[in-house]
N, C-alpha and C positions, 0 to 999 in steps of 0.2 A: 471525419473519423480518423482517429489515430490508434493503431494497434501495435502492441509491442510486448516485450517480455523483460524479465529480470536477467540481464546479461552480466557475464563475468567482467570484472575490472582487474583481473590478474595482470601483474606487471605495471599497474597504475591505471587510474580512471581514464586516461587519454586513449586507452586501447578499447574502451567499451563502445564508442560509436560505430567503429568498423564492424565489430562483432554483431551489433544490432542490425546494421544494414545487410550483413551477410545472410541473415535469416528473415529479411523482409520487414524489419521493424520501422515504424514511423516514429515511435517514441520508445524510450528505454527507462528501466529502473536499475539502479546500481547500489552496491556497497562502495562508498568512496574509499574506505579502508577496511582491513580485516575486522569483521563484525564479532569475532570471537575474542577480541582483546579489548581491554578497557581503554588503553591509550593507543591512539593511532598517530602516525607521523603527519605533521602538517603537509599539505600539498606544496610542492615546489613551484617556483615561477615557471620552470620549464614544463611541468605537468599541466599547469593552468593554461599556458599558451597552446600546448599541443591538444589538450582537450577541446578548447574552444575552436581551434582550427579544424580538428577532425570532425567535430559535431557539425560544423557548417559544411564541410566537404561531403559528408555522407547524408546530409539532409535530414538529420534527426530533429524532430520537433521537441515536444515536452520531455524533459529529463526529471526523474524523481529519484531521490536518494531514499534508501530504507535504513533507518537508524539501527544500531546494534540491538540484538535480542537480549543482551546483557542488561540493558537499561531497565530500571524500575523506578519511575517517577512517583509511584504511589507509596513507596516504603517510608516508614517513620524511623528506621534504623539510621542514625546519623552518618555513619561511615558509608553505608550503601547509598544513601541519599546524595551525599557529596560526590561520590564516584559517578553516579548516574547523571547528576547535574553537569559535572565537568565533561563527561563524555558527550552529552547532548550538545553542549556549547561548542566543543571541538568539531562535531559534525556540522553544526550550523555555520561555523567559520569556514570549513572546507567547502560547503555548498555555496556560500557567498563568493568565495574566491573563484570557484569553477564556473559560476553562473548557472548553477542548478536551481531551478525555480521552486521545486517542492521538496520538503523534507518530511517523509512519512514515518510514523512511529506508533507503536502500541502504547496505549495510555499508561498501563502499569497494573500492579496488583496490591491489594491491601494487606496480604500475608497474615491475616487473622485480626487485624486492627479494626475491621469493620468497613463496610462500603462507604459510609459517610466520611470517615476519617481518610480513607484512601482517595476519594474524590477531592476532598479539601487539599490533601497533600499534592496530588497531581497538579491542581490549579495553582497552588502556591509555587511549585517548582517552575511551571511554565511562565508564571508572572515574573519570577525572578530572572529567568532567561531573557524575557522580552525587555525588562527594565535594564538589564546589563548590556543589551545589544540592540538599542533602538535603531541603529544605523544599518542593521541587517534585515530590514523588513522587506527586502526584495526576495527573500526566501520565505515562501508560504509554509506554515507548519500544519501538517496534515494528520489528524487523528484517524487511526484505522480501527474499525470495529473488530472485536475479537469473538472467538467461538464461545467463551464463557467457562473455560476449564479452570479448575481450582478457584483462586480468589481474584482472578483477573477482572479488570473493570473495562467497560466499554462494550459489553455484550449487546446492550439494547440502545436504541436511538435515544431513549430517555436518559440513560447514563451519560452518553456523549453530550446531551443537552445540559446536564447538570454540571459537567466540567466547563463547557463553554460559558455558562451563566456566571461562573466565578472568575472569568478571565478579565483582565483590565484592558486588553487590546484584542477583543474577539475578531476584529477585522483581519488580523494576521493569520487566522486559522481556517482550514477547510476540513473536509471529511473524505476519506477514501473507504468505499464499501468493498469488502472482500466477499465474494459470493459464497464461498465455502464456509466462511465464518458465520455469515448471516444465516445460512441454511442450518448449520449446526446449533446456532443460538436460538432457533425457533421461528425464523422468517421463511414462510413457505414459497420460496422462489420457484419451486418445481411445478407448481400448478398455475394456470392462467389467472385464476381468482387470487391466488396467493401473491403472484407477481404484482397485481394491481394494488392489493392491500398493503404490501410492503412499501411501495413507493408513495402511496397516499399517506401512510404513517410517517415516512421520512419527511415528506413535504410539510405535514402538519407539525411535527416535533422540531425539525431542524431547518426546514426550508430547502428546496432543491437548489437554490443558489449557493448553498454551502457544499454541495457535492462537486468535488473537483477531479476525482479519478476513481477507477475501478480496478480491483484485482480479480481477474477471471480465473476461477478454479472450480472444478467439480469436487465432490466430497466422497471420500471412501467410507464415511460413517453415516448412519441414518439421521433422519430429520430430528432436530432438537436434542442431539446426543451430547452437545457441549464439548465436543472433541475436535481438534484441529488436525485433519488428515486430508491433504489435497489429492485429487484424482484427475486423470486426463479429462479434457473437455468432452462432455456428453457420455462419458464412460462410467460415471459414478452415480450416486444416489440422486443427484439433482437432475441429470439427464439432459439431452440436447435441446429441448424446447426452450429452456430458460436462456440459453446462449444464442438461440435464434432471435429471441425477443430483445436481448441486450444490444444487438447491433441493428435493430430495426425500430425500436421504441425511441421516439423523439426525445424522451427525457434522459436517455442514456447514450445514444449512439454517437453524440458529438464529444463525449468525454474521452480523455486518454485512458486506454485499457491495457493493463499489464498482465501477461500470463505468468503464473508461478506454479504451474502444474509440474508433475514429475516426468514430463516428456523429454526434458533436456533440449539443447539448442536445435538439433535436427527435427525433433518432434514439434517444437514451438513453431518452426517454419511451416510445418504442415497444418498446425492448428490455426495459425494466422491466415494461411491460404483458405482454409475452410470458412473461417469467420468472414473473410472478405467476400467469398462466393455467396454465402448466405445473405450478407448485407445487400448484395446486388440482386437478390431474388432467386438465386439458383436453388434447386432442390438437391443439394450436394450430399453425398454420403459422408459419414464421419471418416476422418483419416485413419488408415491402418498403421498405427504406431504403437510402440511398446512403452511401458512404464520403465524409465531409466533408473529410478531410485533417487533422482535429484530431489532434495528437500529444501524448501524455502519458507 
């Protein structure tokens, strides 16, 4: 089992492994560059060497990059589509150079053009990326499910399947399930029966071998609200039982899991400790931490 969080890469990605280890991470998620800007500087040779060295020194396992939230691979607006494509390629190149094995991204939004058009556009964009960079298949491309707000696509496992079915190299792609997004999208992870139904559907529609990572987040908003609002583990609408299941269920416990809760680094350390204790069978109380306001 690998537990981790989305840690800061301020000052360069080479600083993230130490920050992860300081809070007890086995794995980390990062922004390789400022995710609020369309263009990011290429990583330097010095940064690459330092990142690889620091990762090994601090014993960090899986590393996953999160692509910029600015990207929309589903848009049919030519200018926005080109900017999204270029930014995605830049991220892929940075991951390849750093040795980051997974690049996680939100599929995109159709912005009024319709679901079918949006799905077709997302697949076309991803096919273009893979055709342009066949030599970078060491970086797995990871579709993340979304809560379903607005015209975003990827709310359901069926929508993710529709994208995958249009890909020319589907073997380059995996799926990351965000627990808060799934809950807000209508997957009842908060009940035992709903937990079983959710993973049975995932297996039927996508296949559990497609599941490569999890984002562990509780939800500040009610079930099926289609809003993306993360809460502290066990303190939101999902509740603690689902997170006890995630670290004990054979289908999920071996996956790299990344916290994106508003706990902040000190709180993530406590949440990681709680998850480890629960995984080992302890009847541990939830950590007494505060919402720091961090948003990911």
